[in-house]
C-alpha positions as CSV (number, residue, x, y, z in Angstrom):
1,M,-42.0,20.6,27.9
2,L,-42.6,24.3,26.6
3,V,-40.2,25.7,24.2
4,T,-40.3,29.4,22.8
5,G,-38.6,29.9,19.6
6,G,-38.6,26.3,19.5
7,T,-37.8,26.3,15.4
8,G,-35.1,28.5,15.3
9,A,-31.4,27.2,15.7
10,L,-31.1,27.3,20.0
11,G,-34.7,26.1,20.3
12,A,-34.6,23.3,18.0
13,L,-30.9,22.2,19.6
14,T,-32.4,22.8,23.2
15,A,-35.4,20.8,22.1
16,R,-33.6,18.1,20.7
17,H,-31.0,17.5,24.4
18,L,-34.1,17.9,26.1
19,V,-35.6,14.7,24.3
20,L,-32.2,12.7,24.1
21,E,-30.2,13.6,27.1
22,H,-33.4,14.0,29.4
23,G,-35.8,12.0,28.8
24,A,-38.4,14.4,27.7
25,R,-41.5,12.8,26.2
26,R,-44.0,15.5,24.9
27,L,-43.8,18.4,23.4
28,L,-44.7,21.6,22.6
29,L,-42.2,24.3,20.1
30,L,-44.0,27.3,20.2
31,S,-43.1,29.8,17.4
32,R,-44.5,33.1,15.2
33,R,-44.4,30.4,11.5
34,G,-44.9,27.8,13.5
35,P,-45.1,24.1,10.7
36,A,-44.5,26.7,8.1
37,A,-41.0,27.1,9.5
38,P,-37.5,26.5,8.0
39,G,-36.5,22.8,9.0
40,A,-40.2,22.1,11.1
41,A,-41.1,18.5,9.1
42,E,-37.3,17.6,9.9
43,L,-37.4,19.0,13.2
44,V,-40.7,17.0,14.2
45,A,-39.6,14.4,12.6
46,D,-35.6,13.7,14.4
47,L,-38.2,14.3,18.1
48,R,-40.5,11.6,17.2
49,A,-38.4,9.2,16.1
50,A,-36.0,9.9,19.4
51,G,-39.4,8.9,21.4
52,A,-41.0,12.0,21.5
53,D,-44.4,13.2,20.9
54,A,-43.6,16.7,19.8
55,E,-45.9,19.2,17.7
56,I,-45.2,22.7,16.4
57,V,-47.8,25.5,16.6
58,A,-47.8,28.9,15.6
59,C,-48.3,31.1,17.9
60,D,-47.4,35.4,18.9
61,I,-46.2,34.7,22.2
62,T,-46.0,38.1,23.3
63,D,-49.9,38.3,22.7
64,P,-51.4,36.3,26.6
65,V,-54.4,35.4,24.6
66,A,-53.0,33.6,21.6
67,L,-50.6,32.2,24.6
68,A,-53.5,30.6,26.6
69,D,-55.2,29.3,23.6
70,A,-51.3,27.3,22.4
71,V,-51.3,26.1,26.5
72,R,-54.8,25.1,26.5
73,G,-55.7,21.6,27.3
74,R,-52.0,20.5,28.4
75,R,-50.0,20.0,31.0
76,I,-46.8,22.1,31.0
77,S,-43.9,20.5,33.2
78,S,-41.5,23.2,32.4
79,V,-40.6,26.1,30.5
80,F,-37.9,27.1,28.2
81,H,-38.5,30.4,27.0
82,V,-35.8,30.4,24.3
83,A,-36.8,32.6,21.8
84,G,-36.4,36.5,20.6
85,V,-35.7,39.0,18.3
86,L,-32.2,41.4,17.6
87,D,-32.0,44.9,16.5
88,D,-29.0,46.3,16.9
89,G,-27.9,49.4,16.9
90,V,-25.9,52.5,18.4
91,A,-28.3,54.1,20.8
92,T,-28.8,57.4,19.8
93,A,-30.2,54.8,16.2
94,L,-32.8,52.9,19.1
95,T,-36.2,54.5,18.3
96,P,-39.2,53.2,20.0
97,D,-40.2,51.0,17.0
98,R,-36.6,49.1,17.1
99,V,-37.0,48.7,20.9
100,A,-40.5,47.4,21.6
101,P,-40.0,44.3,19.1
102,V,-36.8,43.4,21.5
103,L,-38.5,44.1,24.5
104,A,-41.9,42.1,23.8
105,A,-40.0,39.2,22.8
106,K,-38.4,38.8,26.0
107,V,-40.0,40.9,28.6
108,T,-43.6,40.9,27.3
109,A,-43.5,37.3,27.2
110,A,-41.9,35.5,29.5
111,R,-44.3,38.1,31.7
112,H,-46.8,36.0,30.2
113,L,-45.7,32.7,30.9
114,H,-44.9,33.3,34.3
115,E,-48.4,34.4,34.8
116,L,-50.0,32.2,33.2
117,L,-48.1,28.8,34.3
118,P,-47.7,29.1,37.7
119,D,-47.6,25.8,38.8
120,V,-44.5,24.5,36.5
121,E,-41.7,22.2,37.7
122,E,-39.4,24.1,35.8
123,F,-38.6,27.7,34.3
124,V,-35.9,28.4,32.3
125,L,-35.3,31.7,30.4
126,Y,-32.6,32.0,27.8
127,S,-30.5,35.2,28.5
128,S,-28.1,37.1,27.2
129,V,-24.4,37.9,28.1
130,S,-25.2,41.7,27.2
131,A,-27.0,42.3,30.0
132,A,-24.6,41.3,32.7
133,L,-21.0,42.3,30.8
134,G,-22.9,44.8,28.1
135,S,-22.2,44.3,24.0
136,P,-21.8,47.0,21.8
137,G,-25.1,47.9,20.0
138,Q,-27.2,46.1,22.1
139,G,-28.6,48.4,24.3
140,N,-32.2,47.5,23.5
141,Y,-31.4,43.9,23.9
142,A,-29.6,44.6,27.1
143,A,-32.5,45.6,28.9
144,A,-34.4,43.2,28.0
145,N,-32.2,40.3,28.7
146,A,-31.9,41.9,32.3
147,Y,-35.5,42.0,33.2
148,L,-35.1,37.8,32.5
149,D,-32.1,38.1,34.9
150,A,-34.6,39.9,37.7
151,L,-37.7,37.6,36.7
152,A,-35.9,34.4,37.7
153,R,-34.1,36.1,41.1
154,H,-37.7,37.6,41.7
155,R,-39.1,33.8,40.7
156,H,-36.4,32.6,43.4
157,V,-37.1,34.8,46.6
158,R,-40.8,33.4,46.2
159,G,-39.8,29.6,46.2
160,L,-39.8,29.3,42.5
161,P,-38.4,27.2,40.1
162,A,-36.5,29.8,38.0
163,L,-33.4,29.8,35.8
164,S,-32.1,32.5,33.5
165,L,-29.1,31.8,31.4
166,A,-26.9,34.8,30.2
167,W,-25.6,33.6,26.9
168,G,-22.7,34.6,25.1
169,P,-22.8,34.1,21.3
170,W,-23.9,30.7,20.2
171,D,-22.3,28.9,16.5
172,V,-25.1,26.7,16.1
173,G,-25.9,27.4,12.5
174,A,-28.6,30.2,11.2
175,G,-30.9,31.5,13.7
176,M,-30.7,35.2,15.2
177,T,-27.2,35.8,15.1
178,G,-27.2,33.7,11.7
179,T,-24.6,31.5,10.5
180,L,-20.5,32.9,11.6
181,A,-18.0,33.7,9.2
182,D,-14.3,32.8,10.0
183,G,-14.5,36.8,10.4
184,D,-17.5,37.3,12.8
185,R,-15.6,33.7,15.2
186,D,-12.6,35.9,15.7
187,R,-14.2,39.1,16.6
188,A,-15.7,37.2,19.5
189,A,-12.6,35.4,20.0
190,R,-11.1,38.8,20.4
191,S,-14.1,40.7,22.7
192,G,-13.2,38.0,25.4
193,L,-16.2,36.0,25.0
194,P,-15.4,33.3,22.2
195,V,-18.4,31.8,20.7
196,T,-20.3,28.6,22.3
197,T,-20.0,25.4,20.2
198,A,-23.2,23.1,20.4
199,E,-21.7,21.1,22.2
200,D,-20.9,22.8,24.8
201,G,-23.8,25.2,25.2
202,T,-25.6,21.8,25.8
203,A,-23.2,20.7,28.5
204,L,-23.2,24.0,30.0
205,L,-26.9,24.1,30.2
206,D,-26.9,20.3,31.6
207,A,-24.4,21.9,34.6
208,A,-26.7,25.4,35.4
209,L,-29.5,22.3,35.4
210,A,-28.0,21.3,38.1
211,G,-26.9,24.1,40.1
212,A,-29.1,26.0,42.6
213,D,-28.1,29.4,41.4
214,P,-30.7,31.3,39.7
215,A,-29.2,33.5,37.0
216,V,-26.0,32.1,35.7
217,L,-23.1,32.8,33.1
218,P,-22.7,29.9,30.9
219,G,-19.2,29.8,29.1
220,A,-16.0,30.8,28.5
221,V,-15.0,34.2,29.1
222,D,-11.4,35.2,28.1
223,I,-9.8,37.8,29.9
224,T,-7.0,38.8,27.8
225,G,-10.3,40.0,25.5
226,F,-10.6,43.2,28.4
227,T,-7.4,43.0,29.5
228,G,-6.6,47.2,28.9
229,R,-9.6,48.4,27.9
230,P,-11.0,51.8,29.2
231,D,-14.2,50.2,29.8
232,V,-14.0,47.0,31.9
233,P,-16.8,45.5,32.5
234,H,-17.8,45.7,36.5
235,L,-18.5,41.8,36.9
236,L,-15.0,41.8,35.6
237,R,-12.7,44.4,37.3
238,G,-11.9,41.9,40.2
239,L,-9.5,39.4,37.2
240,V,-9.0,42.3,34.6
241,R,-6.6,44.9,34.8
242,G,-7.6,47.9,32.9
243,P,-5.4,50.3,31.3
244,R,-2.5,52.3,34.2
245,R,-3.6,56.2,33.9
246,T,-2.1,58.9,35.7
247,A,-1.5,62.3,34.9
248,A,1.3,62.3,32.5
249,A,0.3,59.3,30.7
250,P,-2.0,59.5,28.2
251,A,-5.3,57.2,28.1
252,G,-4.4,56.1,24.3
253,E,-1.2,54.5,23.2
254,T,1.5,55.9,24.4
255,G,3.4,58.5,22.9
256,F,1.0,58.1,19.4
257,A,0.1,61.6,19.3
258,D,3.6,63.0,20.5
259,R,5.0,61.0,17.4
260,L,2.5,62.2,15.2
261,R,3.1,66.0,16.2
262,A,6.3,65.1,15.6
263,L,5.9,64.2,11.8
264,P,6.0,66.3,8.8
265,A,2.4,66.8,7.3
266,D,2.1,64.3,4.4
267,E,3.7,61.8,6.7
268,R,1.8,62.1,9.4
269,A,-1.2,61.9,7.2
270,R,0.8,58.9,5.8
271,V,0.8,56.9,9.3
272,L,-2.5,57.6,10.1
273,L,-4.1,56.6,7.2
274,E,-2.1,53.3,7.7
275,R,-3.6,53.2,10.9
276,V,-6.5,53.5,9.9
277,R,-7.0,51.1,7.8
278,A,-5.2,48.2,9.4
279,E,-7.5,48.4,12.6
280,A,-10.1,48.4,9.8
281,A,-8.9,45.3,8.6
282,A,-8.2,43.8,12.4
283,V,-11.8,44.4,13.0
284,L,-13.1,42.8,9.6
285,G,-10.2,39.8,9.9
286,F,-8.5,41.3,6.5
287,A,-5.5,42.1,5.6
288,A,-4.7,45.5,5.6
289,T,-3.8,45.8,2.0
290,A,-7.6,45.3,1.5
291,V,-9.5,48.0,3.5
292,E,-8.7,50.1,0.4
293,L,-8.6,54.1,1.1
294,D,-11.3,55.9,-0.3
295,R,-14.2,53.1,-0.4
296,P,-16.8,53.5,2.0
297,F,-16.6,51.5,5.2
298,K,-20.0,50.6,4.1
299,D,-19.1,48.7,1.4
300,L,-16.3,46.4,3.2
301,G,-19.0,44.4,5.5
302,F,-19.3,47.7,8.2
303,D,-22.3,47.0,10.3
304,S,-23.6,49.0,13.8
305,L,-20.9,46.4,15.8
306,T,-18.7,46.6,14.0
307,A,-18.2,50.0,14.0
308,V,-18.8,50.2,17.4
309,E,-16.0,47.9,17.6
310,L,-13.7,50.2,14.9
311,R,-14.4,53.1,16.9
312,N,-13.3,51.7,20.4
313,R,-10.1,50.9,19.3
314,L,-8.9,53.9,17.6
315,G,-10.5,55.2,20.9
316,A,-8.1,53.3,23.0
317,V,-4.8,53.7,20.4
318,T,-5.5,58.2,19.5
319,G,-7.2,58.6,23.4
320,V,-9.9,60.5,21.4
321,R,-12.8,60.0,23.0
322,L,-15.2,59.7,19.6
323,P,-18.5,59.2,19.0
324,A,-20.1,55.9,17.7
325,T,-21.7,57.5,14.2
326,L,-18.1,57.4,13.4
327,I,-17.6,56.0,10.4
328,F,-21.2,57.1,9.1
329,D,-20.1,60.4,10.1
330,Y,-16.5,60.1,7.6
331,P,-18.1,56.9,5.6
332,T,-14.1,56.2,4.9
333,P,-10.7,55.2,5.7
334,E,-8.7,58.3,3.8
335,A,-12.1,60.9,5.6
336,L,-11.7,59.5,8.9
337,A,-8.0,59.9,8.9
338,E,-8.0,63.2,8.2
339,R,-10.6,63.4,11.2
340,L,-8.7,61.7,13.3
341,G,-5.2,64.1,12.4
342,T,-7.8,67.0,12.8
343,E,-8.6,66.0,16.5
344,L,-5.0,64.9,17.2
345,V,-2.9,68.4,15.8
346,P,-5.4,70.9,15.5
347,P,-4.4,73.3,12.9
348,A,-2.2,76.3,13.7
349,P,-4.7,79.0,14.4
350,G,-4.7,82.3,12.2
351,A,-4.2,85.7,12.7
352,A,-8.4,86.5,13.3
353,E,-8.3,84.3,15.3
354,A,-5.2,84.7,18.1
355,L,-6.7,88.0,18.0
356,M,-10.2,86.8,19.5
357,A,-8.5,84.2,21.8
358,G,-6.1,87.7,22.6
359,L,-9.1,89.4,23.3
360,D,-11.0,87.2,25.4
361,E,-8.7,86.8,27.4
362,L,-8.5,90.6,27.9
363,E,-12.4,90.9,28.5
364,A,-12.0,88.0,30.6
365,S,-9.7,89.9,33.3
366,P,-9.9,93.5,33.5
367,H,-9.1,94.1,37.3
368,E,-5.7,92.3,36.2
369,L,-4.6,95.9,34.4
370,S,-3.4,99.1,36.1
371,A,-5.5,102.1,35.2
372,G,-2.3,103.1,32.7
373,D,-2.2,100.0,31.0
374,R,-5.8,100.3,30.3
375,S,-5.2,104.1,28.8
376,R,-2.9,102.5,26.9
377,L,-4.9,99.6,25.4
378,R,-7.6,102.2,24.4
379,V,-6.2,104.5,22.6
380,R,-3.9,101.7,20.6
381,L,-7.8,99.9,20.0
382,S,-9.3,103.6,19.3
383,A,-6.9,104.5,17.2
384,L,-7.1,100.8,15.3
385,L,-10.8,101.3,14.8
386,A,-10.9,104.4,13.5
387,R,-8.3,103.4,11.2
388,W,-10.7,100.4,10.3
389,A,-13.3,102.6,9.3
390,D,-11.4,104.9,7.5
391,D,-10.8,101.6,4.8
392,H,-14.3,100.8,5.5
393,A,-15.5,103.9,4.0
394,G,-12.6,103.9,1.4
395,P,-10.6,107.5,2.7
396,D,-9.1,109.6,-0.2
397,P,-5.5,108.0,-0.6
398,D,-4.3,111.3,-1.2
399,D,-4.5,111.8,2.3
400,D,-3.9,108.5,3.9
401,E,-0.3,109.9,4.7
402,G,-1.7,112.9,5.9
403,Q,-3.3,111.5,8.6
404,D,-1.0,108.4,9.0
405,A,2.1,110.9,10.4
406,D,-1.0,113.4,12.6
407,L,-1.9,110.3,13.8
408,R,1.5,108.8,14.6
409,A,2.2,112.9,16.1
410,A,-0.9,112.8,17.9
411,T,-0.6,112.6,22.5
412,E,-3.2,110.7,24.1
413,E,-4.7,113.5,24.6
414,D,-5.0,114.9,20.8
415,I,-6.4,111.4,20.4
416,F,-9.1,111.1,23.4
417,A,-9.8,114.7,22.5
418,L,-10.7,113.6,19.0
419,I,-13.0,110.8,20.1
420,D,-14.8,113.0,22.3
421,N,-15.8,115.5,19.6
422,E,-16.5,112.2,17.2
423,L,-18.9,110.9,20.7
424,E,-20.4,114.1,20.5
425,S,-21.0,115.4,16.7
426,P,-24.6,114.9,16.4
């Protein structure tokens, strides 16, 4: 049996399970660091103590030559492709350099295994729920695992063994996701995808291996974690009730913006700041008082994934479409609350903005005015421009009163004559 990522937490768990529960007696565990990986010697000792002949080999599985060298001369009956690389980030931050390694570990390696070992009896791919349901900050990882699901179906329709397992988050110690803290488990539970323990995961693996479906999503899905979201995954829309949207109902929390508008400015700012702190605390699993108003979100422990979760929560509360880079653009709760306040209760336009808006409206509908209306407007605007021109030139103060009196006494014909005279002057 061949296990890629064999020295990682999930690969090691899989290897031990195959030996103890499936009676595997010969295992080849591939990983980038091989025997030098932490815990590798202990893993080999455990597998050999259980009666298996296990070998750990350092191999870059994205290199077809290195992979061919690693399996040469061995009879491989089963493949468990567990290896993977994470590099989470919002879509705008996923440069080619951040996408390529993630795709290589899943896509390139799986393709090499598919082509190199055509006669295996088992071909198991460890995919991710991110490909099926989506996961904030994991666009690259979702794409890589979607390929694994597609490869499994490709093999299945051709009569080849295949099983793709779209796992959710695991809680098995160190590995791609690292050791989970209580806050991580709480966030996973709130997301609707509780973490999978080693005991539950191996039981789910056995159930999937016994089934006939080439691509399955093992693990628990708590639909209450998706209820009311504006972005319910397509696969769950038959199970989860999304938010009701009508012309009279805002997309966000009912009446929140209206309540804010009714408050005095100081009180409005306080309420918004409290809400931002409360939502940030909920994401991190803190008490709201632990979120200091002027402390950067990064220092509080936010990363790209929790930043997206906070953005989603605030968007659901306010009904405002917010960018994924929200907390990086407004890095403290205080700055973020001020930004939301401007979005929810825009400042009243100044005199110049109001006048410009009126002119825009006038310019957009010239045919709605009668000839008399246009004539009166022309007189008023021309007189106003003439006055501003005199102000700009700095007229003699002694002449101001006389000029104003002459302007007030002038008829339309007088003003038109004056304008025509000015236009004809060299």
